[in-house]
N, C-alpha and C positions, 0 to 999 in steps of 0.2 A: 532790528536795528539796535545797535548797542551804543547809546550816547546819553549823556546827562546834561541837563540844563544847569549850568553852575553860576551864571551871572545874569542879572537883569538890570536894565537902566532906563526904564520906560517912564516918562513924566507926562501926566495927564494934560498939563497945560500946553504941551507942544503938539501941534498938528502935523502929522506926517503925510507928505505927498505920496510916498511909497511905504509899504510894510512888506515883511517877509513871512510866509507861512510854510509849514511842513507839508508833506504829501497828503495829510489828512485835514488840512485846513486850520491847524492850530497855529496861533500867532507866535512868532519868534521875536523876542524883544530886541530893540536897538542895542547893539553892543553885547549881545548875548554870546556866551562861549559854548560850543557844542563839544563834548568831550567823548573820545573814542578810545577803546582798548584793543582794537583790532586793525589790521591792514588787509583783511579779507573782504572781498566783495560778496554779498551786499552789506555786511555788517558795518564796514567802514565808509559807506556811502550815505550822503545826506541829500535827499531829493527835496526841492523847494519850488515855491511859486512866489513871484513878485506881484503884489496887488497895487493897482493904481487907485488911490483914494480921491483923485480929483474928478472934475467934471469934463475934462478934455483928454484926448488921446495924447500920451506922452512917450518919450523915447528914454530907454534906460540902458545903462552900461554897468559893468562890474570891474572894479580895479583890485589887483592883488596888492594891497596896501603894505603889507609886511609879512615876512616869515622868518622863522628861526629853527635851527636844528635840522635843516634841509636846504637843498639848492633849488627846489621847485620842480625838478625834473620828473618826480613820481606823483605829482598831483594831476588828476584829471578834472577839468573844469568844463562844464557844459552850461552855456547860456546862449540860446539861439543856435550856436554851433558848439562842437566839442573840440577841446584842446588837450593833448596829452603832453603835459609839461607846461609850466607857467613861468613867467618872468616877473621879477620884482618891479613894481611900479607900472606894469602894463595893464591897460584896460581892454576888456573883451565885450563883444565880438571884435575880431580884427578883420575888418572888411571895409575896404575903401569906399565901396559903392553904398554900403549901409552899416555903419559902425555902431549900431544900436539895436535894441529890440523894442518894437512898438507894443504898447499896452493900452487897450481901450478903457474908457472911463468906468470905474467900478469893477474892472475885470482883472484877471491875471494873464500873463503871457499865454499864447496859444499853444506853444510847444509843451509836450509832456516830457518828463525825464531829465529836466535840467537838474544838475547835481554837482557836488564836490565828492572826490574820492581819492584819499591818500593811500599809496601803497609803499611809502618810505618808512622803514623801520627806525631811521635815525641811527645814532651811535650807541644807543642803549643807556646813556647817562643823562641825556637831556630830552625833553619831549619835542615832538614836531608840532609847530604852531603856525597858524595862518591867520591873517585879518583880511577879510574881503569887504570892500566898500561898494555898495550899490548906489548909483546916483542917476538923477535925471540929466539928460543931455540935450543940447541943441541939435540942429540938423547937421552940424559938422562933427558931432560926437564929443564936443566939449561940455564940461559940467555946467549946469545952471546953478547959479549961486543961491544959497538958502536965504530966506527972509525971516524976519523975527517971528512971523505968524505961520510960516510954512517950512518944515524941514525937508529938504529935497535929497538927502542922502541917509543911508541906513547901513549899519555894519553888523557883520557876523564873524565870530572867531571859530576856528577849527583847531582842536587840541587832540594830539594822539600821544599816549604813552602806554607801555605794556603794563598789565596787571600783575605780572610776575616780578619779584624782586631780583636783583642781580644774583644773589645766592641761589635762588630757586632755578634761575636760567642756567647757572654754572653746573647745577646738579643734573641737569637733563642734557646728556651728551649724545646727540644724534650724529652718527657718522655716515656721511653721504658721499658716494662716489659714482662716476659714470665711465664706463668703458665697454667696448665691444657691444654697443647698443643696449646695454643693461644699466638700469638705475638701481644701485645697491644701497640699502639703508640698514644700518645696525642700530637698533633702538633699545634703550633700557626699560621701556614700558610699552604697554598696549595703548594704541591711540588711533585717531583718524587723521589722515593727511589729505589736505586739499591743495592742489597746485594751481597757481595762476601765473600768467605772464605779467609783465610790468604795466599793461594796460588794464589789468583786472580780468581779462578773459580767462574763463575756467579751462584748464588743460585736462585735469583728471582728478579723481578722488580715490583714495586707497585706504583700506584697513591695514594698519601697521601692527604687527605682532612683536612681542618681545624677542630680541635676537635678530637674526639675519633675515632681511626681506629683499626680494629682487623682482624687478618689473622690466618689461620690454619697452624701450623707447628708441626710435631710430631718427628722431627729428629735433633733438634738443641741443645738439652741438652748437656752441657759440651763443646760446640764448641766456637771457637773465630771467630767472624764475623766482617766484615767491612761494615758499613752502610754509603752509599754515597747519601746524600740528594742534589738534584739539584734544586736550587731556581729559581724563575721566571725571575730573571735578568741574569741567566746563570751561576752564581757562584755555586761552590760545597762546601758543608760542610760535612766533613767525620769524623766519630767517630767509635772507636773500641769497641765492646761489647763482654763480656764473659758470656755465658748462663749456 
């Protein structure tokens, strides 16, 4: 997983009803920003657990509090249920029968694999950024207000930007075309190509040689695919194609 912890804002005098951990049980601080340089799964995915620090079973939801550099359509959010594309100001899960996730005292949610995964490359000039607000809710899914001695909400930021500069990207000119059920790629370098659909599902992996490359594909007409070119220095160059 390629992310950096770039901001922390944890104050010892505040007691948190809920906290967030990564998949290995490491604490993610309130308002911490996770920074990614890939839109390739699983590198761009962050798997998390929400821990209940109280002595009673609680209900928790997550709100897409803000985003920029994107319209939210290429963010995969899983919390109890999975959603492919999110809306600004919307809280999840979206389930009228049970619009929250139950968490037992001192435990994390039962489900494994809850995560964020962005596959939006943005426009190349500005980063793709999200703020997610986790909060305790009542039986109707509405937020439970924080009290001075107990903080009932917790935020995480998600930040994506390419590690390559604009000049470096312009120097790498991959020519991609699709016709007669052939995917043709003219490459200025040797590299590895990983192709995903917009939900992050892996389609195929290819070794790309300098010059002309051709592969058989009979089922990508009309699809949106993410091409992730891994360069020899380990950098990733990602581009979205509509066929």
